[in-house]
Residue frames as qw, qx, qy, qz and C-alpha x, y, z in Angstrom:
[[0.499, -0.263, 0.816, -0.127, 30.00, 31.03, 45.92],
 [0.403, 0.203, -0.717, -0.531, 29.67, 28.32, 43.20],
 [0.721, -0.002, 0.500, -0.480, 26.82, 25.97, 43.26],
 [0.203, 0.272, -0.870, -0.357, 27.24, 22.57, 41.60],
 [0.833, 0.006, 0.152, -0.532, 24.62, 20.20, 40.80],
 [0.134, -0.327, 0.931, 0.093, 25.48, 16.59, 40.96],
 [0.793, 0.118, -0.231, -0.552, 23.46, 14.21, 38.85],
 [0.562, -0.326, 0.748, -0.136, 23.33, 10.80, 40.26],
 [0.330, 0.237, -0.792, -0.455, 23.62, 7.86, 37.99],
 [0.842, -0.058, 0.120, -0.523, 20.83, 5.44, 37.78],
 [0.004, -0.361, 0.932, 0.043, 21.89, 1.95, 38.35],
 [0.821, -0.004, -0.252, -0.513, 19.81, -0.99, 37.18],
 [0.675, -0.360, 0.627, -0.147, 19.84, -4.17, 39.06],
 [0.022, -0.359, 0.864, 0.353, 21.59, -6.93, 37.19],
 [0.327, 0.260, 0.902, -0.111, 18.60, -9.17, 37.40],
 [0.375, 0.727, 0.294, -0.495, 16.38, -6.51, 35.65],
 [0.211, 0.666, -0.519, -0.492, 18.89, -6.06, 32.85],
 [0.117, -0.170, 0.962, 0.178, 19.21, -9.77, 32.31],
 [0.408, 0.460, 0.746, -0.256, 15.40, -10.21, 32.21],
 [0.407, 0.754, -0.030, -0.515, 15.16, -7.57, 29.44],
 [0.104, 0.536, -0.744, -0.386, 17.90, -9.26, 27.40],
 [0.218, 0.055, 0.974, 0.032, 16.39, -12.70, 27.77],
 [0.422, 0.594, 0.564, -0.388, 12.83, -11.39, 26.99],
 [0.364, 0.721, -0.277, -0.520, 14.05, -9.61, 23.85],
 [0.008, 0.354, -0.893, -0.277, 15.81, -12.79, 22.67],
 [0.283, 0.263, 0.916, -0.104, 12.70, -14.87, 23.14],
 [0.383, 0.693, 0.390, -0.471, 10.37, -12.33, 21.54],
 [0.136, 0.604, -0.469, -0.630, 12.47, -11.63, 18.41],
 [0.055, -0.038, 0.921, 0.384, 11.81, -15.00, 16.72],
 [0.236, 0.549, 0.775, -0.206, 8.14, -14.72, 17.38],
 [0.196, 0.759, 0.039, -0.620, 8.01, -11.23, 15.76],
 [0.019, 0.423, -0.719, -0.551, 9.93, -12.53, 12.81],
 [0.148, 0.175, 0.969, 0.088, 7.60, -15.44, 12.44],
 [0.253, 0.682, 0.554, -0.405, 4.53, -13.25, 12.56],
 [0.162, 0.691, -0.252, -0.658, 5.93, -10.93, 9.93],
 [0.019, -0.208, 0.882, 0.422, 6.76, -13.85, 7.64],
 [0.223, 0.440, 0.863, -0.107, 3.18, -15.19, 8.11],
 [0.247, 0.760, 0.272, -0.536, 1.71, -11.85, 7.24],
 [0.123, 0.551, -0.548, -0.617, 3.90, -11.59, 4.08],
 [0.122, 0.018, 0.967, 0.224, 2.86, -15.09, 3.04],
 [0.240, 0.588, 0.717, -0.287, -0.80, -14.27, 3.55],
 [0.204, 0.739, -0.061, -0.639, -0.40, -11.08, 1.48],
 [0.002, -0.366, 0.776, 0.514, 1.28, -13.00, -1.27],
 [0.149, 0.251, 0.951, 0.104, -1.56, -15.53, -1.45],
 [0.182, 0.723, 0.591, -0.307, -4.32, -12.86, -1.52],
 [0.136, -0.235, 0.370, 0.889, -3.29, -10.99, -4.64],
 [0.494, 0.608, 0.452, -0.427, -6.47, -9.52, -6.28],
 [0.552, 0.387, 0.534, 0.510, -6.93, -9.47, -10.00],
 [0.213, -0.001, 0.105, 0.972, -6.38, -6.09, -11.75],
 [0.265, -0.473, -0.509, -0.668, -10.07, -5.66, -12.53],
 [0.566, -0.623, -0.528, 0.111, -10.97, -6.27, -8.92],
 [0.456, -0.285, -0.147, 0.830, -8.30, -3.76, -7.79],
 [0.016, 0.210, 0.314, 0.926, -9.66, -1.18, -10.27],
 [0.396, -0.568, -0.583, -0.425, -13.27, -1.76, -9.14],
 [0.605, -0.614, -0.442, 0.247, -12.52, -1.59, -5.39],
 [0.472, -0.469, -0.068, 0.744, -9.93, 1.27, -5.43],
 [0.240, -0.105, 0.355, 0.898, -9.84, 3.22, -8.63],
 [0.013, 0.455, 0.719, 0.526, -13.26, 3.19, -10.15],
 [0.190, -0.701, -0.548, 0.415, -14.74, 5.46, -7.39],
 [0.015, -0.771, 0.052, 0.635, -13.16, 8.45, -9.05],
 [0.081, -0.404, 0.648, 0.641, -11.81, 7.27, -12.48],
 [0.364, 0.381, 0.842, 0.116, -14.92, 5.54, -13.89],
 [0.088, 0.249, 0.386, 0.884, -16.32, 7.64, -16.79],
 [0.296, -0.683, -0.572, -0.344, -19.84, 7.86, -15.21],
 [0.513, -0.663, -0.342, 0.424, -18.39, 9.54, -12.10],
 [0.399, 0.760, 0.072, 0.508, -16.14, 12.05, -13.82],
 [0.501, -0.853, 0.038, 0.142, -14.14, 12.88, -10.67],
 [0.443, -0.564, 0.527, 0.457, -10.70, 11.87, -11.90],
 [0.402, 0.528, -0.512, -0.545, -9.40, 11.42, -15.48],
 [0.966, 0.140, 0.032, -0.214, -10.28, 8.22, -17.32],
 [0.245, -0.672, 0.692, 0.096, -7.32, 5.84, -16.83],
 [0.777, 0.069, 0.625, -0.041, -8.47, 2.75, -18.68],
 [0.615, 0.753, -0.108, -0.208, -7.53, 4.01, -22.23],
 [0.917, 0.001, 0.192, 0.350, -4.92, 1.87, -23.90],
 [0.051, -0.886, 0.305, 0.346, -1.54, 3.39, -24.66],
 [0.708, 0.587, -0.392, -0.030, 0.87, 2.64, -27.53],
 [0.947, -0.199, -0.142, 0.208, 3.28, -0.16, -26.51],
 [0.555, 0.413, -0.218, 0.689, 6.23, 2.14, -26.76],
 [0.177, -0.601, 0.183, -0.758, 4.80, 4.29, -24.01],
 [0.792, -0.402, -0.440, -0.129, 3.96, 1.42, -21.58],
 [0.682, -0.134, -0.423, 0.581, 7.07, 1.68, -19.46],
 [0.103, 0.212, -0.144, 0.961, 6.91, 5.55, -19.04],
 [0.549, -0.406, -0.230, -0.694, 3.17, 5.39, -18.37],
 [0.801, -0.308, -0.506, 0.089, 3.66, 2.48, -15.92],
 [0.495, -0.044, -0.399, 0.770, 6.31, 4.44, -14.00],
 [0.161, -0.300, 0.013, -0.940, 3.96, 7.49, -13.87],
 [0.710, -0.426, -0.370, -0.421, 1.05, 5.41, -12.59],
 [0.737, -0.221, -0.511, 0.383, 3.30, 3.75, -9.93],
 [0.274, 0.088, -0.287, 0.914, 4.58, 7.12, -8.76],
 [0.357, -0.362, -0.144, -0.849, 1.11, 8.63, -8.69],
 [0.770, -0.374, -0.479, -0.193, -0.45, 5.64, -6.86],
 [0.703, -0.233, -0.453, 0.496, 2.28, 5.55, -4.15],
 [0.329, -0.098, -0.208, 0.916, 2.73, 9.32, -3.75],
 [0.151, 0.782, 0.519, -0.309, -0.60, 10.86, -4.71],
 [0.279, 0.070, 0.311, 0.906, -1.05, 13.87, -6.95],
 [0.262, -0.298, -0.206, -0.894, -3.38, 16.83, -6.68],
 [0.680, -0.279, 0.153, -0.661, -6.68, 15.53, -5.27],
 [0.878, 0.053, -0.465, -0.100, -5.60, 11.86, -5.66],
 [0.617, -0.674, 0.379, -0.146, -4.49, 10.37, -2.27],
 [0.216, 0.522, -0.825, 0.023, -1.45, 8.11, -1.96],
 [0.941, -0.188, -0.082, -0.271, -2.11, 4.34, -1.52],
 [0.296, -0.606, 0.729, -0.115, 0.25, 2.35, 0.71],
 [0.304, 0.218, -0.911, -0.175, 1.04, -1.25, 0.21],
 [0.222, 0.151, 0.837, -0.477, -1.60, -2.16, 2.75],
 [0.557, 0.508, 0.259, -0.604, -4.25, -0.97, 0.29],
 [0.808, 0.559, -0.128, -0.132, -2.59, -2.07, -2.98],
 [0.775, -0.416, 0.375, 0.294, 0.26, -4.51, -2.77],
 [0.070, -0.590, 0.569, 0.568, 3.27, -4.37, -5.08],
 [0.246, 0.069, 0.919, 0.299, 2.11, -7.46, -6.95],
 [0.262, 0.716, 0.621, -0.182, -1.44, -5.95, -7.32],
 [0.076, 0.835, -0.107, -0.534, 0.02, -2.65, -8.53],
 [0.183, -0.348, 0.752, 0.529, 2.20, -4.43, -11.12],
 [0.248, 0.392, 0.873, 0.152, -0.91, -6.31, -12.48],
 [0.201, 0.830, 0.424, -0.302, -3.02, -3.13, -12.46],
 [0.019, -0.718, 0.336, 0.609, -0.41, -1.15, -14.31],
 [0.175, -0.083, 0.853, 0.485, -0.01, -3.79, -17.00],
 [0.202, 0.567, 0.798, 0.034, -3.78, -3.95, -17.40],
 [0.090, 0.852, 0.216, -0.469, -4.18, -0.18, -17.52],
 [0.034, -0.611, 0.466, 0.639, -1.48, 0.52, -20.09],
 [0.125, -0.024, 0.885, 0.447, -2.47, -2.32, -22.36],
 [0.452, -0.033, -0.241, -0.858, -6.17, -1.35, -22.28],
 [0.273, -0.141, -0.951, 0.027, -7.41, -4.56, -20.65],
 [0.058, -0.459, -0.682, 0.566, -9.65, -2.51, -18.32],
 [0.063, -0.062, -0.326, -0.941, -11.12, -0.35, -21.05],
 [0.558, -0.307, -0.423, -0.644, -14.46, -1.95, -20.46],
 [0.217, 0.032, -0.847, 0.484, -13.97, -2.93, -16.82],
 [0.386, -0.616, -0.612, -0.313, -17.28, -3.45, -15.04],
 [0.057, 0.183, -0.400, 0.896, -18.12, -0.86, -12.50],
 [0.007, -0.513, -0.769, 0.380, -20.99, -0.81, -9.96],
 [0.033, 0.561, 0.455, 0.691, -23.83, 1.30, -11.43],
 [0.062, 0.014, -0.411, 0.909, -24.65, 4.33, -9.34],
 [0.497, -0.115, -0.138, -0.849, -28.31, 4.28, -10.31],
 [0.550, -0.176, -0.812, -0.088, -28.99, 0.74, -9.05],
 [0.373, -0.405, -0.718, 0.426, -31.31, 0.74, -6.11],
 [0.019, 0.137, 0.141, -0.980, -32.56, 4.34, -6.65],
 [0.284, -0.302, -0.667, -0.619, -36.01, 3.26, -8.07]]
């Protein structure tokens, strides 16, 4: 004898469905407004390249730490575009022991400024917190 299983359909009350639709319609503009506000805040708070280097990069790439390669050496102008693409790819995707940094840590505008400063050698003598300070 065959046994059949019958799956009952779930029916949603019309009032519940309408409440969901109206709620989504009301919440959507608020979410868009919050996202726009966050984007505007981020655009206003663009850090200088030296500050980004000091806060994010110098922990490993400063010569006195010797963890990562020194990245503040100037490159010939003909190599700026290729070096900039390499830096962008490495910052966003990571490489070997270097972690990837999302836009929450380094915004696109900050990364653009940092790349320009690195390839041109502007940060060759960037100030870095001295590790020996406070050890006396």
